[in-house]
N, C-alpha and C positions, 0 to 999 in steps of 0.2 A: 503493498498499499502506500502512497506517495501522499504527504500531507506538509503542506505550507502552511506556515508560521511566520506572523511577526518574532522576531528574535527577541526585540524589547520584551512582549507579552509572556512570549514562552520559558525565558529566561527568569524572568521577574516572579512567574509564581514559580517557578522549581528554586527559586534562590531561598522563599518565604517556607513553602513546603518543608525544603531540605535544613531548616533549622533546627528540626528535632531528630534529624540522623545522627546517632552515635558512631563513632569510627570504630569503636570496639563494643561488641555486643553479642551477647551467647546465641545468638539466631545471625547467621550469618546474610541472611536476607534482607532482613531490618538493613544492612549497609546502602539498600538499592532504595530507587521509587518504585513504587505500584501505578504503571500507566494503564488505564482501562478506556479502552475507544470504542466508541458508538457511535451509530447516525446521529450526525451533527453535535459530538459530545466528547472532549477527552477530559477525563479527571484524572487527576494526579493526586498520590497519597502517600504519605511516608509516618512513619511509627518508631517510638523507642520502646512499645508495650503500654507505657506509661501516658503517653499521651500519642494522638495521631489528630495528623494535620492534611487537610485536602481541599483541591483546588479544582474549579473547573473552567475550561473555555471553548467556548465555540467552534468544531471546525468544518470544514468542507468536506464530509466523506458521507458515503452511502454503502459500505460496503458490510464485509462482515464483522461483526463485533470480534474484541481482542483484547485478549488481558497479556503482560507482562511485565517483568522486573526489570528497570532500567538503572544501569549501574550510575554513580555520579559523574562519571566520565563525560556522559553527555552534555552533564552542565557545564564540566569544564573547558568543554569544544565550543559551546554556546558563548561560555563568557570572553572565547579567546578571540571570536569574532567580530566585526564592526557593519555586517552587512544588514540593511533594515528587516529583510525577508530571508528567509531557510528554507530549504527541503528535507524533511526527515524522511527516508524511505526503511520501512520495517519489512523484512521477509517473515511474510506468515509462518513459514516453513522453517526455517534455522534461527528464527528471531535475529538474525543480523541486523543492527541498525546503523543507517548510514546518512550523516548529517552532511547535505550540499549547499553549497552555493556557485556561483558562477566559476570561480577559480580554486575551489576546494572540495575537498571531498576527503572526512574522515569516520571511520567505520569504529564501533564498540561492538559488544557482544550483550543480546538480551536474555532473560532466563525464564522459562517456562515457571507458572503460578497457576495454572488450571485454566480449565475454559473461562470462568468468572472472577478469577483473582482467588479463587478459596485457598490456596497454600500459603496466601499470604497475611500473616497475622492480623485479624480484623480485632478492634474496640468493641467492648460489651454496649449492647444496647440497654437503651434506658429502662428500668420496668413499667407497669402501667399504672403506679402510684407515683408517678412523678410530677412534679412541680414546674409550672413555665412562664415565665412572662417577656416581654419586650423592653428593650432599651435604646436609646437613642447612643450610636456609636461614640460621639463626643462627648457624652456622658460616662460610658463606662472605662472610656480612653480615661478620663480626667480622673475616676476613682480610682484606678489602679496605677495610674503615676502618682499620686497624692500620698499614696499608702505603701506603697511596695517596698521601699526605701527603708523602712522602719520595720519588716518584717525580720524573724531570727533567723542566722544562717548555722546555728549548731542546731543538733538535733536532740538535745537534752529531752527539750519540749516540742513535739510534733506539730502540736495545733499553734503553734505561733512562728511557725515557719512557712504560711501561707497569710492571704490575706481573706480575713472575714468578710463576708456578705451576710449582713442581718438586715433581714427582710420583715417588714409590717406592710399591713394595707395600703397605706397610701405615702411611705418613704423608705426609702433604701440607704444603709449606713455601710462604709467601706471601713475596715479597722486593720492597720497594720501595729505589730510590737514586737520589741525583742526584751521588753521588760526594762530598759534604758530609756527608751524612747518609744513613743506610742503616737501615729498618726490616725486622726478619726473625721473622715469625709462622709457628710450626710448629704442627701438629695429629698427633698420635700416634694410634693405635688406629683406624684407618680400613683397610677391606678394599678397596684398588683394585685389587691385581693385576697391576701392572706399571708399569713406569720411563719416564716420558718428561716433557717440558715445554713450555710454551708462555708466552707474553708478551701480557698482556690492555691494550689502549690505555686511555689515561686517562678517554678521553670516554663508552665503555659502561661503565666503572668504575662511573663516577658514576650512569651510568643504573640498573645493578643494584643500589647502595645506596638507592635512591630507591624500588624498584622491589620488590625481594626483601623478604618480611617476617620481622622478626627471632623466627621460629617455629621447630618442628620440621617443617616441611613440607620435603617432600625436593625438591631443584632436580637435574636432570639436565645431566652436562655433557658435551658431544660436542666434538671438535675434531679436525681433517687439519692437513695443512702450511700451508693458506692460513686457514681460518675456525674462528671459535668458535660454538657452540651452546648457550644458557642454556634450559632449558624447566621450566616449569610448569605444572600444571595449565590455568591460563586465562592464562597470556601466555609471550611469548618474547623474548628476543633472540638477534640472531643478527648478529657482526660478524667482520671482518679481524682476523687477528691480526699482532701486530709480527713481522717477518721479521729475522733477525740474532741474533748469540750475545750472549747475555747472562754479563755479567763474574761471574768466581769467585767468589762472596763470601764466600764461608766465610774465604778467604785473606786478607780483608781485617778480620777480626775477630780481636783480639790474645787468645792466650789467657794465661792463668796471670797475671793482674794481681797485683802484689803489695801494691797502695795500694785498701781495698775501705771504702765508708761507706755509712752507711743514715740515711735521712733522711725526714722526712715530705715526701709529693711537694707538695702544695700550698703550705707553707710555703715551700720552695724554690724555688718558681715565681712565686710572689708577691715574692719576695724580688729575683730576675733581673729581673721587672717593675719594681720599682721603682729598684733601683740603677741599669738599664741608660737609665733616662731621662737620667742626667748624664752617659753617656756620648759619645764620640764618634759623630756620626751615620753617617760613611762606613765607620767600621770594626764598628760593633756590639761593640766588644770588653766582655766581662764577665770579671774575674780572680776565679778561686776559689781559695782557700789554705785547707789543709787541717792542722790542728793538733789537739791530744786535745780530741774530742768537739765541735769548732767548726768551723763552715766560714764564712772570710771572705769576703763577694763584693764587690769595687770596679771602679769606672769613674771617667773621667775624661776629660773634653773640656779641654786647653790652650789650645784657642785659644778657648775662651769660659770660660775660666777656674771651670767647673765641675766636681765631682766627688761620689760617694757611696759608700760603705762601708755594710754591714751585717753583722753576725754572727747566727747561727743556729744552732741545736742539733741536734746528730746524733750518732751512734756510730761513733767512729773513735779507734782508739789508737795508729798506726802513727806513722811518721818525716812531721816537714813537707814537704806539697809544695805546689806551686805550677803551675796550670795555665791558660791563658785558651780562651773560647768565645766564639762569635757568638750573642749574646743571644737574638736573634729563632728560630735553630734549636732552641738550647736549650728556649726556649719552646715550640716548636711538639712536638718530642720529648715533653716534661712533658704536655702537655696531650692526648697519645695514647697515653698510659700511666696506663690507669683503676686505677689502686689506692691505697692509703692511704700506704704506704710504698715507695720505691724502693731501691735499692742501686746505686752508683756505683762503679763497677772504672777504676782507672787504671794505667798502668806507669809514664810519665814525660810531661815537658810537649810529647813531640813525637808521641808515640802515640793514635789515638783512645781518647776514652773510651766507656765501655760504662755505660750504664742497661738495667737490668732490675727486672721488681717483684720485689719480695720475695716475694709469693706468687702462683702463677699457678693457673690453675682447672686440673682432671684433665684431663691429656693436652694441657696446653697447653704453650708455651712462647716466650717474647716477649724479643726482644732488640734492643736501640736503640744505636746506634753513631752518634756526633758527633765529626768530624775536629779538632783544634785550632787556635787560633792563635796565632802566636807572639807570646811577651812580648820586648818591651825591656829 
């Protein structure tokens, strides 16, 4: 069969589907793509057993259906070309694959996977008790982006290595935490119609960030006790959900914090970066002292006799107070609050600090929490 493709479109689909392919896998077949070709449609599938990504594209083909495993070599060959269109020739008997342009002919070998691709591992289908809802792609992307940075990377508490989707009938809350920092992003005004939750693993969350368009295109999200499906018109992501109980995040967010300061986000971020360079590399401590309309930042490393301090303007009229934070974590939070000004809310030097945007988008609420470090 001879198939003509836009090189950019075919390579683009193979690139984002191929993100899930592992170079070392106990099932060698999973080092390849699955191509399913039928009248008018090409479906490209890749999997690592835990997560499966698929993408479709229309084709001009009216012959016999064919399924085969395609090596990553074809993706590499496409990436090395520059022509706008390419011809892919697949021999239905030998499964030899040829990539042709006017002056080029590259070949690789496909692998038999059965008539309908049944030999290629398939994701579990959802059971009949699954829940589903729809979400605008830009909202899903925003929720994952604002919380993914905060999830735990250590496996000691598996539930905290993913993003919580906490669903109630009229709102959805995304939460990520590693017990040192927490990010909570809520969207109200949604017509979800039920109460439930699931934890999305970090790896498929990264794939979704790369694939889901920042647009008004709708994403259908379905889940049961074991699996989660994200479906768009021309692609889907299916993954295992993280099992376990997520911590009660609302109980760790301090309320009624008496010390509130408003500051330019970028000014504070740059000051933290500059001052932390002279601090202790092991602790990463930066001290923050609030006085009237001034934030004093300071750090020091007694072992190397280095220190730095910087004063920045802010809006603050309360009593003086001092608190310490790990600079790297404070930088992460400030980098993920995309607004001009932030409000910092504090209770005392032993309780978590809260950072929120001064202005949220309509129907959105973002709260960042950072645990303090003890001051000597």
